[in-house]
N, C-alpha and C positions, 0 to 999 in steps of 0.2 A: 503494499500500499503505500509507505513510504519509500523514499526511493532505493532501488533495488539495488543492493549488492551485488560487486562484483563476484563471480563465484569461482570457487578453487580448480586449478586445472586439472587436469583427466589424464592418467599413464592408462596405458596398454601394453601388456610384454606377450606372446606368446612363443612358443619353442616348439616345435614338430618334433616329437619321436620316433616319429617310424620313415622310411622313406617315403618318397613324392608320389611314386607308386603306387605306395598301400592305399592313401586319399583317392587319388584317380581311382585306383578299383571299388572302394570302400565306397567312397561318394561322388563318383562320376564327373571328378574335377581335381586336375592336377595345383587346381587355383584355392583348393579348402583351407588354406591359412590366409591367405588374402580377403577373400569374404568373411569369413569371422572376425579375424580384425575392422575390416567395415563396420562389422555389427556392433564392435565392443565400443569403438570412438562413438555410432551413430547412438549409443546408448549411455553414452556419456557427454552427449549435445549441451546438458544441462550445465556440464562442469568448464565450457566453452565455447564462445559460440565468435571468438575474433580470430583464431587463426589455429591450424592447423597442422602436423607432420606425419610420414610414415616413414618408416625407414625397414630396410631389409638385407638380411646375410645369406649370401649362398655357401653352404657347408663344403669341402676338399673339392674344389675350383681349381681347372689349372693353371697356372703361370699365364699370365696375359689375358684371363680374362675375365671381365669384371663381373665381385663378386658383393659389393656395396651399392647397394641405391636408395635415394632418397628424395621425399618430394615433400615441398612445403607448401601453404597458401593462404594469407590473409583477405582472399575472395571476401563474398557478403556469406556467402556458403560455404565455408572454407572443405569441410569432411567432404563435401560433393565435390568441389571443386577436383582435391587430389585423388578422389577416386574415379573420376573421369579423366582424369590424366595420365591414373593407373592403365583404365582399361581402355583407352584409347590406345597406350602403347602396346597393349597385349593383343589387341587386333590387328594392330598393324602390322605386326610379327608375325601372326598366324598368317593373313590376307600375305606379304612375303614368303612367307614358305610353307607352303598346305600341307608339305610332308610330316612337319611337326605335328599336327592337330591331334593323334595319338603318341605321340613321340615324348614321355615324361623329361625324360634324359635330355630332348634335343628341344625341349620346352625350356628347362632348366637351363641349360646352356645358353641360349639363343635370347630367353626375353626378359628383361628387367622385372626384377621384383619378388618373380617366382623362389624362393629361398624355403631355409627351416624356420631362421630366427626372426622376428619383427616386431620391430615395436611402434606405437601411436601415441599421438600426444593430440590433445586439443586445449585451449589456455583463452584466457584472457587478457589482454594488452592492460598493464598497471601503469600507470602514471602517462598516460596517452601515448604509449611509446606500441606502436602494433606494426611497423615496421616487419618485411618480409625476415630483415634480419637477426630481427627478435622471437621469431617462431622456433619454437622445438621440433625435432631434435636437431641439436648441436654436433658436427660432424671434426673430428681432429683427425687428419689425415697422417699416413706416411704408410713407404713402398714395403716395410716390416708387415706383415699382413697382420701380428699380434701385439703390432702397435697403434693400430688405430683404433679410434676410440667414439662411440655415437652415443650421447647420452640425453636425457630429458628428464624433469622434473616436477612435482609438483611441492613449490616451495621457494621463503626468502629468507634468506640470512641478514642477522640484524648487525654481523659484526662484517661488514663486503670492506671495511677500510683496511683493518685489519689481513683481511684474507689476500686482499690484492697485495700489501706489504710482504708479507712471508712470499708470497711468489718472486718479488722483487729482492727479497734476500737471497731466493733460490739460484738470480742469477737471470729470471726471467722478464723477458718484455711485455707485459701481455699488453691486447690488443684495447682492450675494454675492461674496465674499475664494474661492472655487471656481475652479480654474484654467479648468474650463470658461466660465465666466460672464470669468475677466479676456480668454480666450484669444478668445472672440465678441467681446468691446467694443472689443477691439483691431483686431481685423480692422473691424470696424463702423463703428469709427475713421476708418479712413483709406479707405474707402469711401466715407464721406460727406465725406472733404476732397477725393476724386477726383472724385468728382460736381459738386461746389461747383464747384472750379475749373474742369470742364467747358462746365460753364454759362456763366459768366462770359465765358471763351472764346467760345462760342455766343452769348449774349448781344449780344459787342460786333460780331457779324459780321452783326448784322441777326435771328435766331434769334429767335422770339417761343417761350414755355414750354411751348404744347402742340407745336413745331415740336422742341424743342431733348431730348423726354425719349426719343423715338427714337436719336434722334443720341449722346445721352449712352452710351445701351446700347452703340450698335455700337463707341466710341473709346474706352469703359471697360477700362483698361490693368489685367487682373487681378493679372501678374506684378507689376507698381508697387507697388498695397497686398498682395500678402503679402510684396514685399521689407522694406517699411513696418514691417509687422505683426510679423514674426518675429524682427525685429531683437532683439531682449530677452531671447526664448524659449530655455528652457535644457532639456533631455526628451529624452525618447522620443516623436515619433508620427508619425501618420499623419493627417493632418485634410482632413477634406471639408468643401466648399461649396457651396450654393444659392444664387444671385442672383436676388432675384425677376422680373426680367427675361428670364432663361433660360442664364446662364454657370454654369460650372460649375467646382469645380478640386476636386485633393486634392493636397495636398503633404505630402513625408514629411522626416524628419527628416535632418540634415546627415550623422549618425553610420550611420544608415541600420537605427536599433537596434526601430524596428516598420515590419513589414511593407506591401509592399504591389503588387498586381499589376494588369496591365491590357489588353486584347485590341481590339482596329479591326478592325471589317470595313465593308461598304458599308451595315450594314443599323443597327449601334450601337456604340456604343463604353460598355466598361464597365471598371468597377475593382473588387477587391474585396482582404482582407485577404490571402483565399492563392489558390495558383493552380488547384489543382482544382474551387474550387467555379467558379469560369469555364470551366475545361474541361469540366466535367461540362453545367450549365447551360446553352451554345451552342455542343455539341461542338466544343470549340474544338481542333486541334493544341496539341504542349505548345512546340513553338518557336515557335509564334505570340502565345503569353501571356507578356506582357515582365515583367520586374523594374522597377519604378521604381525609377531612379538616387537613390542619398540627397541630399539638398538640391536635390530639383527638385519640381517641381508637373506633372502635366498638365492640361491649360486646357482646358476645352471652351467656344468662343463659342456663342450663341445662333445664329449662322448655321451652329453647324457646323463651324467648325475645329476640329483638335486641335495642340495645342504643346505640348513640351515643353520650359519654364523651368527655368531653375538660378534658384535663389532665394536657396539661403544656399552659401558655401565649403563643398565637402564635407570633412567630417573624415576621420581613418582610420577604416577602415568597422570598426563593431562591432554587426553584427546581432545580435538576441536569439539565443543559441545553444539557449533554452529551447522557441523554436518549432521547432527541431529534434528535440530532446530526448522532446517532452512536449504543446506547445498546437496545431500545427498539423496538421490532420488528416493520418493516414501515407498515404493515397492517392495522396501529390503523389512523382511519378518518385523524384526525387532523394532526398527526405524517405527513403522506403520505403531506399532503400537507404545513407544513413549509419545508421538506427537499427538496423537489420542489422550494420554497421560497429562500434555502439558496443557489440554483441553479444560479436563476433568477440574485439573488442581484451581484452576483459576474461575469457576463457579461460581464458588462461595464469596468472592468481591466483586462478583457481577450483580450478584443480587443484592448487594448494599449499595450497590453504585443505583441502583431502579426501583430503590427501596422494597425487594424481593416482591413488586409487582411485575407477577410474570404473565397476566393476564394480557398486560398492556403493553409488551416489549414483544418488537420483534427483532429477530436473531440472523443472521447472516455472516460473509467472510469477504474479503477481497485480499489477497488476490486467489487463482485457483490452487497456487502451494499453500494456502492457509487450511483447506477445505479437510484436511485429516483432521488437524485439532479440531477444527469445527463443529465434525462426529464426536471428538471426546466430550467435549463444551455439552453437545445437546444430548448426548448419553447421563450425562450427569445431571443434567434440566431435569429427564424425566424422570431419574431419582429424587431429585426435590420434588418436583410437582407429583407424583405417587403419592412421596409423603403426606402431600398435603390434603390430597383427596383421600387417605387412610385417615387420619386428624377430625377431616368433618366428618365422615361418615359413624368413625367412633364418637364424636361430639353428639352427632343426630341421637345417641339412644338407642336404635332403633326405631325415632320417630320421625322419622325423612320420610314422603310421599316418591312413590314411584318415581315422579316426576321430576323429584330435588336428587333422586341419588343419581339420575342419568346427564341432569345437569353436573353435576360433581366429574362423575365418571367418563364424559363427555370434552372436558376441560383438554386443550393440548397445546403444546409450545406453538410458538408460529415462526417457523424458518422461513426464510424468502432468499432468494436470488437477488438482489438488489441490486447488484451493479457488476455491469460488463464490456469487457474493456475494448475498442475498439481497434481492432490491430492494425488496420485500415491506415489510421489519422497520423498522420507525421506531422510536427510544430516545426514546419517550415522556415519561420519567418523569426528574424532573429531580435527584433525592440521586443525591447520587455515587456512594453503594453499590452502590444499583438498576440507576443506570444502566450503571454499571460492564459489570454483570452481564449486560445485555443488550448491550453491544458487541461485546463477547469471545463472542458470538453470532450478529453480521450475517454474517460467513460459513460456509456448510457445509463441511463436510472430506471428501472422498474418500478411505474408508477400506479399507484390505485391498492398496494396491502398495505400501506404503511399508514391508519388512520390519522388524523390531526391530532397531537396532544399525548402520542405514543412514546413509547423510548425504542430507540435503534441502538442497538449492539451490532457491532462490527468486529471480529475477531482477523487478525493479522499474521503471522509470523513474526514480523519484528518492526522496527520503528527505530529508525538511525539518524537520515537526518531530516525528515519530516516536511521536504519541498513541497512533494506533490500530495501529501495529507492537506498542506495549508491552501496548496493555490487548486487542486481539484478536488478530492475527497469529499471537504466537509463542507466545502461550496455544494459539491452535486447532493449530498443527505439531506443538508438544509433546506433543499427546494422541497423535499417529501414534508416539511412542518412538523417534524416530531420535537414533542417536547423536551428530549436528553439527546445526546447523540453520544455514545458510550465507543469510543476505541480500546480495543482491546490487543496486547500483543502477548504472544506467547513465550516473546525472548523476555528477560528483564531488561534495564537500562543499561543501552550502551556509553559506559563514561569513558571508553580510554581507545587506545589507535590499534589495531593487527597489527604485528611486524612478522608475520608470519605466512601470510600469502593472501588476506582477505583484503578488500580496496577500501579500507578506512583509515588511512595514516594522519587524517588532519582532525587535530583537536576539535577546533573553530567550527567543522560542518558536524559535528555530533550536538542533536537539539538535548542531548541531555547535560550535555556544558554549554551552552547558553545558556540552560534552564540557571543551573548554577551561578553562572555572569551574573543572570537578573536579581537571583535573590540575595547577594551579597550586596548588588546596589539598592535594591529595596531596604535593607536592612542595612545603611551605612557600615557595611565592612570590608568595602570591594579594594582596601588597602592590601587585602590577604592577598590579592593578584600579582600583585610585586611582588610579594614577600616569597610568594613561591617561585615566583622565575627568580630571583637569588639566590633560593638553596639551589635549584636545577645548576642554576650558572657554576656554583661552586665546588661542585661533582665531576665539571666538563674531563678535569684529567684523571679523576682519579680511576681506576682500573675496577672493572665490568661488575665484580665480586663484594665493592663496597660502592656500589649505587643504590641509592632507596629512591622509592617512586613516591618524590615530594606532591604529583600532582593529586593524591589521596586528599589530601588535605583540604582540597575546594571544597570536597562533597559534603566532606565528616562533620561540618555543624545541621546539616539538615536530614532529615527524614527520606526513605524511597517517597512516601505519599504530598512530600513538602514539594520536592521534585516532578512526580507526575502533575500537582494540581499549575504550577507554574508552566508546565512542557503546555499543558492543557491552552492557559494565556494565551504565550506566543502563537502556537498554532491557528488560535479563533481570531478573529478580529470582529469589529462592529456590524459589517456585513453578513454574520452569521449569527442568526434570531435563537436559536436552542443553545442548551447548555451545553457546553463541551466538557465530555469526562475523558482520561485517558488512564487506562488500568495498566499496570505491565506486570508479567512472572515475576516472584520472588528467586534470588539466587535459591534457597534452600530449594524450591520446588521446582525447580529446574533441576538441583539434584537429585529429587527423589526420583522425575521421571525417566531422566538420563541417566544411571546412575555410573556404568563404565565410562560415560564419557564426561568429565567433570574439567576439561578446560574450560576457564573462564573468568579468562582478563581479560578481556573485551567488557566483563560486566564489574569485575569486582578488583582489577587492577594488579592484581597477584598474579604474575605474569610466570611461566614453566621455566626459562633458561635466565642466566645473567645478564642477556644483552637486551631482555625486555624492559628493564628500568631505564637503563641510558635509553633506550628510543622514544619512549614515553616522553623522559622530561626534554629531550630533545625535541619532540613535537609539542609540547610547551615553550620551549624556547623561542622555537619557531614563531607561534601564535601571539608569544608579547611581543616579539621583537618584527610582527607583519610580513614575515618570509616563508614564501611558499614551496622550498623547497624539499627535499624528502628526507625525512627522519632518521633515516637508516640506510 
């Protein structure tokens, strides 16, 4: 309902464990892996729509034969675009060489993208960067097969400057400060070192250079490379990589911030950012799709051996709760129930906000991602209403007439589809006054279902910046003439920036932050704003482990309800006739609903890695100094 967050990136990795001829015989095509990758990427379309990429590696090819293929796109529909390109190349080769139609070995040799190891990635551009150079996977090339590296990830690092300087200390000259480049170059550096060490050992044993190459591929210790590479990383990440000779891996951060799931049978090994993606694409039972533990890597060697290796010592598990609230597909069995529980737990506060007047209250939701939470809210509403019915009948002490009993039993919750987004409407005018008028009409409203002076309850998954809510939703709802509009967020108040992947890095854009500033102005305590700035500035040169999140002090004087009430004031204006109330989920109830995903730093300011506190303080310094720069 509010301005939507940019989603997390999505990763897909497939390793075919059988020869390509097997898939041709069983499934009718040697392009089985490509087809599955397309399906997995489309099923993660929710995680990124600004860019997509696909890479594949052919195993055991002759020298001079191309064995790495990569295609990337930042087109309007990037997944369709890259696979249209893949399909075009396949059809071109088949047309030029009709004799290879049923010859799998020839197809592998002649057609790009047909291989045994594949990686896909979808992304949203952050901080306005969506050039093709920013689209994953990234490729580090070398004439030595086992020195080639392809990487893609769902991640952000809080200590990019430190990582960059470490590379410079190693003698490198990185082409960019971006965390993607620094991470890949770090892995590539230790990959090169390990290859060099193995070559020296083999040379000492009498192996020729040509004989050494396959031996190095077989002996390369991927876990060792990852342990050395990730030693200085601070952030949330699910990092996937393919090495030119065929080894593959995916490493998850030690706090489990970013999600990763895997599945293996005798035909494939699959890794993805979401469980339902694997379930759907490979018809895999829920219990056979495993979650990769924090700090571990799944490593798939060229020979097909699969191991789980503890790369980093696990920290306290702080898996991102926004994955459960909003980012991940709601078709996951656990997430579906968690989202319903989020709705159920909000119902008591909703009843307080409408004075328990359930007969004169209409319940709805915006946008469609809040539908599951809405179902949970309504289920709890039925429990509440049935209790009222029971009490009324008991109070009648058997003296109610049949008509009175019928009236009591016929009471029901009033649920309606109030708003429908017009996907075709685009706000093409940039001039503010004209554009705001267009924004206000992005949604179509359903007339005739809300009576004058009804309460109107609208549930959403989150309220972040509140811009769309203020400029569109509230004005639209007010046209229905309700007595009271209650906006309900299944997520708690977002008070702090995220530094692990979500696109909400600027404090001043958060409506809860704006509300806290306004409350300090109201109470004559605004001097604290500069005091916090000075405290943050004093910590600039401290090591990350010593930095404290001083931004918490901005919120400390106020209760959650006081901030919610101020947000309601900020989002409504003199043109709104209805009373506006804002209800947020509590952090305690969030943890009850999502007990396995306790990452809550954007709500509480309790960052799971030491770099988080530095980021939030830098974001506050940027706010105070009026800078628009990135805080990490």
